[in-house]
TORKOL-4160 file (C-alpha; in steps of 0.2 Angstrom, whole numbers, padded with zeros to 4 digits, m for minus):
261
<pt num="1" X="0191" Y="m0132" Z="0044"/>
<pt num="2" X="0189" Y="m0113" Z="0042"/>
<pt num="3" X="0187" Y="m0106" Z="0024"/>
<pt num="4" X="0204" Y="m0100" Z="0018"/>
<pt num="5" X="0202" Y="m0083" Z="0011"/>
<pt num="6" X="0204" Y="m0081" Z="m0008"/>
<pt num="7" X="0219" Y="m0073" Z="m0014"/>
<pt num="8" X="0215" Y="m0054" Z="m0015"/>
<pt num="9" X="0212" Y="m0047" Z="m0032"/>
<pt num="10" X="0223" Y="m0032" Z="m0037"/>
<pt num="11" X="0211" Y="m0019" Z="m0031"/>
<pt num="12" X="0208" Y="m0027" Z="m0014"/>
<pt num="13" X="0226" Y="m0030" Z="m0012"/>
<pt num="14" X="0229" Y="m0011" Z="m0015"/>
<pt num="15" X="0217" Y="m0006" Z="m0002"/>
<pt num="16" X="0225" Y="m0018" Z="0011"/>
<pt num="17" X="0242" Y="m0012" Z="0007"/>
<pt num="18" X="0236" Y="0006" Z="0009"/>
<pt num="19" X="0228" Y="0002" Z="0025"/>
<pt num="20" X="0244" Y="m0005" Z="0032"/>
<pt num="21" X="0254" Y="0010" Z="0026"/>
<pt num="22" X="0241" Y="0021" Z="0035"/>
<pt num="23" X="0242" Y="0011" Z="0051"/>
<pt num="24" X="0261" Y="0015" Z="0052"/>
<pt num="25" X="0257" Y="0033" Z="0052"/>
<pt num="26" X="0243" Y="0032" Z="0064"/>
<pt num="27" X="0253" Y="0021" Z="0077"/>
<pt num="28" X="0268" Y="0034" Z="0076"/>
<pt num="29" X="0256" Y="0048" Z="0081"/>
<pt num="30" X="0246" Y="0038" Z="0093"/>
<pt num="31" X="0262" Y="0034" Z="0103"/>
<pt num="32" X="0267" Y="0053" Z="0104"/>
<pt num="33" X="0260" Y="0070" Z="0105"/>
<pt num="34" X="0249" Y="0077" Z="0091"/>
<pt num="35" X="0241" Y="0094" Z="0089"/>
<pt num="36" X="0223" Y="0095" Z="0086"/>
<pt num="37" X="0214" Y="0108" Z="0075"/>
<pt num="38" X="0195" Y="0109" Z="0071"/>
<pt num="39" X="0187" Y="0110" Z="0054"/>
<pt num="40" X="0172" Y="0121" Z="0050"/>
<pt num="41" X="0160" Y="0108" Z="0056"/>
<pt num="42" X="0169" Y="0108" Z="0073"/>
<pt num="43" X="0176" Y="0090" Z="0071"/>
<pt num="44" X="0194" Y="0087" Z="0075"/>
<pt num="45" X="0208" Y="0084" Z="0063"/>
<pt num="46" X="0226" Y="0080" Z="0066"/>
<pt num="47" X="0242" Y="0078" Z="0057"/>
<pt num="48" X="0239" Y="0059" Z="0058"/>
<pt num="49" X="0223" Y="0061" Z="0048"/>
<pt num="50" X="0231" Y="0071" Z="0035"/>
<pt num="51" X="0247" Y="0061" Z="0033"/>
<pt num="52" X="0237" Y="0044" Z="0034"/>
<pt num="53" X="0226" Y="0050" Z="0019"/>
<pt num="54" X="0241" Y="0056" Z="0009"/>
<pt num="55" X="0250" Y="0039" Z="0011"/>
<pt num="56" X="0234" Y="0030" Z="0006"/>
<pt num="57" X="0231" Y="0040" Z="m0009"/>
<pt num="58" X="0250" Y="0039" Z="m0014"/>
<pt num="59" X="0249" Y="0020" Z="m0013"/>
<pt num="60" X="0233" Y="0019" Z="m0024"/>
<pt num="61" X="0240" Y="0032" Z="m0037"/>
<pt num="62" X="0256" Y="0022" Z="m0039"/>
<pt num="63" X="0245" Y="0007" Z="m0046"/>
<pt num="64" X="0229" Y="0015" Z="m0052"/>
<pt num="65" X="0234" Y="0033" Z="m0059"/>
<pt num="66" X="0217" Y="0036" Z="m0067"/>
<pt num="67" X="0206" Y="0033" Z="m0052"/>
<pt num="68" X="0196" Y="0046" Z="m0043"/>
<pt num="69" X="0196" Y="0050" Z="m0024"/>
<pt num="70" X="0184" Y="0056" Z="m0011"/>
<pt num="71" X="0194" Y="0059" Z="0005"/>
<pt num="72" X="0189" Y="0064" Z="0022"/>
<pt num="73" X="0203" Y="0077" Z="0023"/>
<pt num="74" X="0208" Y="0081" Z="0005"/>
<pt num="75" X="0190" Y="0081" Z="m0003"/>
<pt num="76" X="0185" Y="0076" Z="m0020"/>
<pt num="77" X="0196" Y="0073" Z="m0035"/>
<pt num="78" X="0191" Y="0066" Z="m0052"/>
<pt num="79" X="0174" Y="0061" Z="m0045"/>
<pt num="80" X="0167" Y="0056" Z="m0063"/>
<pt num="81" X="0181" Y="0042" Z="m0064"/>
<pt num="82" X="0175" Y="0025" Z="m0068"/>
<pt num="83" X="0183" Y="0019" Z="m0051"/>
<pt num="84" X="0181" Y="0030" Z="m0036"/>
<pt num="85" X="0190" Y="0027" Z="m0019"/>
<pt num="86" X="0182" Y="0033" Z="m0003"/>
<pt num="87" X="0194" Y="0036" Z="0011"/>
<pt num="88" X="0192" Y="0040" Z="0029"/>
<pt num="89" X="0210" Y="0039" Z="0036"/>
<pt num="90" X="0204" Y="0039" Z="0054"/>
<pt num="91" X="0186" Y="0036" Z="0057"/>
<pt num="92" X="0184" Y="0041" Z="0075"/>
<pt num="93" X="0197" Y="0055" Z="0077"/>
<pt num="94" X="0188" Y="0061" Z="0093"/>
<pt num="95" X="0193" Y="0044" Z="0100"/>
<pt num="96" X="0210" Y="0045" Z="0093"/>
<pt num="97" X="0214" Y="0062" Z="0101"/>
<pt num="98" X="0208" Y="0056" Z="0118"/>
<pt num="99" X="0218" Y="0040" Z="0117"/>
<pt num="100" X="0204" Y="0027" Z="0117"/>
<pt num="101" X="0204" Y="0013" Z="0104"/>
<pt num="102" X="0188" Y="0015" Z="0094"/>
<pt num="103" X="0195" Y="0022" Z="0078"/>
<pt num="104" X="0199" Y="0014" Z="0061"/>
<pt num="105" X="0204" Y="0017" Z="0044"/>
<pt num="106" X="0190" Y="0015" Z="0031"/>
<pt num="107" X="0195" Y="0012" Z="0012"/>
<pt num="108" X="0182" Y="0008" Z="m0001"/>
<pt num="109" X="0181" Y="0007" Z="m0020"/>
<pt num="110" X="0166" Y="0011" Z="m0031"/>
<pt num="111" X="0165" Y="0005" Z="m0049"/>
<pt num="112" X="0152" Y="0015" Z="m0059"/>
<pt num="113" X="0143" Y="0019" Z="m0043"/>
<pt num="114" X="0143" Y="0001" Z="m0035"/>
<pt num="115" X="0153" Y="m0003" Z="m0020"/>
<pt num="116" X="0165" Y="m0017" Z="m0024"/>
<pt num="117" X="0179" Y="m0017" Z="m0012"/>
<pt num="118" X="0180" Y="m0013" Z="0007"/>
<pt num="119" X="0194" Y="m0013" Z="0020"/>
<pt num="120" X="0191" Y="m0008" Z="0038"/>
<pt num="121" X="0207" Y="m0008" Z="0049"/>
<pt num="122" X="0207" Y="m0005" Z="0068"/>
<pt num="123" X="0225" Y="m0004" Z="0073"/>
<pt num="124" X="0222" Y="m0004" Z="0092"/>
<pt num="125" X="0211" Y="m0019" Z="0091"/>
<pt num="126" X="0222" Y="m0028" Z="0079"/>
<pt num="127" X="0207" Y="m0031" Z="0068"/>
<pt num="128" X="0207" Y="m0029" Z="0049"/>
<pt num="129" X="0191" Y="m0034" Z="0040"/>
<pt num="130" X="0190" Y="m0034" Z="0021"/>
<pt num="131" X="0179" Y="m0040" Z="0007"/>
<pt num="132" X="0178" Y="m0040" Z="m0012"/>
<pt num="133" X="0161" Y="m0041" Z="m0021"/>
<pt num="134" X="0157" Y="m0059" Z="m0024"/>
<pt num="135" X="0172" Y="m0066" Z="m0014"/>
<pt num="136" X="0165" Y="m0066" Z="0004"/>
<pt num="137" X="0170" Y="m0055" Z="0019"/>
<pt num="138" X="0185" Y="m0059" Z="0031"/>
<pt num="139" X="0191" Y="m0053" Z="0048"/>
<pt num="140" X="0209" Y="m0057" Z="0051"/>
<pt num="141" X="0208" Y="m0071" Z="0038"/>
<pt num="142" X="0192" Y="m0079" Z="0046"/>
<pt num="143" X="0177" Y="m0080" Z="0035"/>
<pt num="144" X="0163" Y="m0069" Z="0041"/>
<pt num="145" X="0144" Y="m0074" Z="0042"/>
<pt num="146" X="0130" Y="m0065" Z="0051"/>
<pt num="147" X="0119" Y="m0072" Z="0064"/>
<pt num="148" X="0103" Y="m0083" Z="0061"/>
<pt num="149" X="0094" Y="m0077" Z="0077"/>
<pt num="150" X="0076" Y="m0072" Z="0071"/>
<pt num="151" X="0068" Y="m0066" Z="0088"/>
<pt num="152" X="0070" Y="m0049" Z="0095"/>
<pt num="153" X="0070" Y="m0056" Z="0112"/>
<pt num="154" X="0085" Y="m0066" Z="0109"/>
<pt num="155" X="0094" Y="m0052" Z="0099"/>
<pt num="156" X="0108" Y="m0040" Z="0103"/>
<pt num="157" X="0107" Y="m0023" Z="0094"/>
<pt num="158" X="0120" Y="m0009" Z="0094"/>
<pt num="159" X="0116" Y="0009" Z="0090"/>
<pt num="160" X="0127" Y="0025" Z="0088"/>
<pt num="161" X="0126" Y="0043" Z="0082"/>
<pt num="162" X="0108" Y="0045" Z="0087"/>
<pt num="163" X="0107" Y="0064" Z="0089"/>
<pt num="164" X="0096" Y="0067" Z="0073"/>
<pt num="165" X="0085" Y="0051" Z="0077"/>
<pt num="166" X="0083" Y="0058" Z="0095"/>
<pt num="167" X="0076" Y="0075" Z="0088"/>
<pt num="168" X="0064" Y="0066" Z="0076"/>
<pt num="169" X="0047" Y="0058" Z="0077"/>
<pt num="170" X="0056" Y="0041" Z="0075"/>
<pt num="171" X="0063" Y="0042" Z="0092"/>
<pt num="172" X="0047" Y="0034" Z="0099"/>
<pt num="173" X="0049" Y="0020" Z="0086"/>
<pt num="174" X="0067" Y="0017" Z="0091"/>
<pt num="175" X="0061" Y="0016" Z="0109"/>
<pt num="176" X="0048" Y="0002" Z="0104"/>
<pt num="177" X="0062" Y="m0008" Z="0097"/>
<pt num="178" X="0073" Y="m0006" Z="0112"/>
<pt num="179" X="0059" Y="m0012" Z="0123"/>
<pt num="180" X="0058" Y="m0028" Z="0113"/>
<pt num="181" X="0076" Y="m0033" Z="0111"/>
<pt num="182" X="0086" Y="m0045" Z="0122"/>
<pt num="183" X="0101" Y="m0033" Z="0123"/>
<pt num="184" X="0105" Y="m0015" Z="0117"/>
<pt num="185" X="0122" Y="m0008" Z="0116"/>
<pt num="186" X="0131" Y="0006" Z="0109"/>
<pt num="187" X="0148" Y="0000" Z="0103"/>
<pt num="188" X="0149" Y="0013" Z="0090"/>
<pt num="189" X="0161" Y="0017" Z="0075"/>
<pt num="190" X="0168" Y="0002" Z="0066"/>
<pt num="191" X="0167" Y="m0010" Z="0080"/>
<pt num="192" X="0148" Y="m0014" Z="0080"/>
<pt num="193" X="0149" Y="m0017" Z="0061"/>
<pt num="194" X="0163" Y="m0030" Z="0064"/>
<pt num="195" X="0153" Y="m0038" Z="0077"/>
<pt num="196" X="0137" Y="m0039" Z="0066"/>
<pt num="197" X="0147" Y="m0046" Z="0051"/>
<pt num="198" X="0154" Y="m0059" Z="0063"/>
<pt num="199" X="0137" Y="m0065" Z="0069"/>
<pt num="200" X="0140" Y="m0058" Z="0087"/>
<pt num="201" X="0126" Y="m0045" Z="0086"/>
<pt num="202" X="0111" Y="m0045" Z="0075"/>
<pt num="203" X="0108" Y="m0026" Z="0070"/>
<pt num="204" X="0116" Y="m0009" Z="0070"/>
<pt num="205" X="0107" Y="0008" Z="0069"/>
<pt num="206" X="0115" Y="0025" Z="0066"/>
<pt num="207" X="0107" Y="0041" Z="0061"/>
<pt num="208" X="0122" Y="0054" Z="0060"/>
<pt num="209" X="0135" Y="0048" Z="0048"/>
<pt num="210" X="0142" Y="0050" Z="0030"/>
<pt num="211" X="0146" Y="0038" Z="0016"/>
<pt num="212" X="0165" Y="0038" Z="0021"/>
<pt num="213" X="0161" Y="0031" Z="0038"/>
<pt num="214" X="0152" Y="0016" Z="0031"/>
<pt num="215" X="0156" Y="0013" Z="0012"/>
<pt num="216" X="0170" Y="m0001" Z="0016"/>
<pt num="217" X="0159" Y="m0008" Z="0030"/>
<pt num="218" X="0144" Y="m0010" Z="0018"/>
<pt num="219" X="0154" Y="m0021" Z="0006"/>
<pt num="220" X="0160" Y="m0031" Z="0021"/>
<pt num="221" X="0143" Y="m0033" Z="0028"/>
<pt num="222" X="0135" Y="m0038" Z="0012"/>
<pt num="223" X="0148" Y="m0051" Z="0009"/>
<pt num="224" X="0145" Y="m0058" Z="0027"/>
<pt num="225" X="0126" Y="m0060" Z="0022"/>
<pt num="226" X="0119" Y="m0044" Z="0030"/>
<pt num="227" X="0105" Y="m0033" Z="0023"/>
<pt num="228" X="0112" Y="m0015" Z="0022"/>
<pt num="229" X="0101" Y="0001" Z="0019"/>
<pt num="230" X="0099" Y="0018" Z="0027"/>
<pt num="231" X="0085" Y="0021" Z="0040"/>
<pt num="232" X="0072" Y="0024" Z="0026"/>
<pt num="233" X="0077" Y="0007" Z="0018"/>
<pt num="234" X="0085" Y="0016" Z="0004"/>
<pt num="235" X="0101" Y="0009" Z="m0004"/>
<pt num="236" X="0118" Y="0015" Z="0002"/>
<pt num="237" X="0125" Y="0029" Z="m0009"/>
<pt num="238" X="0136" Y="0045" Z="m0009"/>
<pt num="239" X="0122" Y="0055" Z="0000"/>
<pt num="240" X="0118" Y="0042" Z="0013"/>
<pt num="241" X="0117" Y="0049" Z="0031"/>
<pt num="242" X="0110" Y="0034" Z="0041"/>
<pt num="243" X="0112" Y="0016" Z="0043"/>
<pt num="244" X="0101" Y="0001" Z="0046"/>
<pt num="245" X="0111" Y="m0015" Z="0045"/>
<pt num="246" X="0105" Y="m0032" Z="0050"/>
<pt num="247" X="0106" Y="m0051" Z="0048"/>
<pt num="248" X="0092" Y="m0056" Z="0036"/>
<pt num="249" X="0084" Y="m0067" Z="0049"/>
<pt num="250" X="0080" Y="m0053" Z="0062"/>
<pt num="251" X="0076" Y="m0040" Z="0048"/>
<pt num="252" X="0057" Y="m0042" Z="0048"/>
<pt num="253" X="0056" Y="m0041" Z="0067"/>
<pt num="254" X="0067" Y="m0025" Z="0067"/>
<pt num="255" X="0057" Y="m0017" Z="0053"/>
<pt num="256" X="0040" Y="m0021" Z="0061"/>
<pt num="257" X="0046" Y="m0013" Z="0078"/>
<pt num="258" X="0052" Y="0002" Z="0069"/>
<pt num="259" X="0039" Y="0005" Z="0056"/>
<pt num="260" X="0023" Y="m0005" Z="0060"/>
<pt num="261" X="0020" Y="0000" Z="0078"/>
């Protein structure tokens, strides 16, 4: 019998409720027309992004008025607070505006610099993953656990956002890894992290991201048993710009291919 998920604590329940509230906004706009404008970094933003973030923050504030926020659209607020919410209302806006389903809502909570809660909700996939530190990770109520595959020749690895890696000396290292794995894919965005946490692939590599993209997923992956660092094998933090997440069994082989070749 599958493990029944524990009753969410009040902080995790807040994140789940906020993700559901954002989903209602996102579905409303996805089914209609939505204007697109571009931010200073040339990434798109829509009314769905802005309104979804507003409803997430409102849901949280009603229950936790003293907490801080770092939002993709609204920026930083009370960053020195003991509890800091990290919010990307639509991670994958480019997918959203072109009407393909690889986008999600990412909500995480830091307590004194440590990630403790994560919710990753993908409305068009009907997938919600969540985790609370020490309580396990779950996807649609099913307990998550990473793969035990240890050989690169048997492993599936997914990569995304590789522009900066392609411009660096590390590109040859990545090519050496690709040559050894059983299967290489580029599922991207939330999806390959959900697959990794569920034991369906063995590792994910990304080189162009920010903490709002992966904070919630980091909690979920850790609770599923994954090892999560950046590409320099440094801990995940507010300044993180890359990701190397893997099941523990495959980790030595991945590191050997990337760094010992």
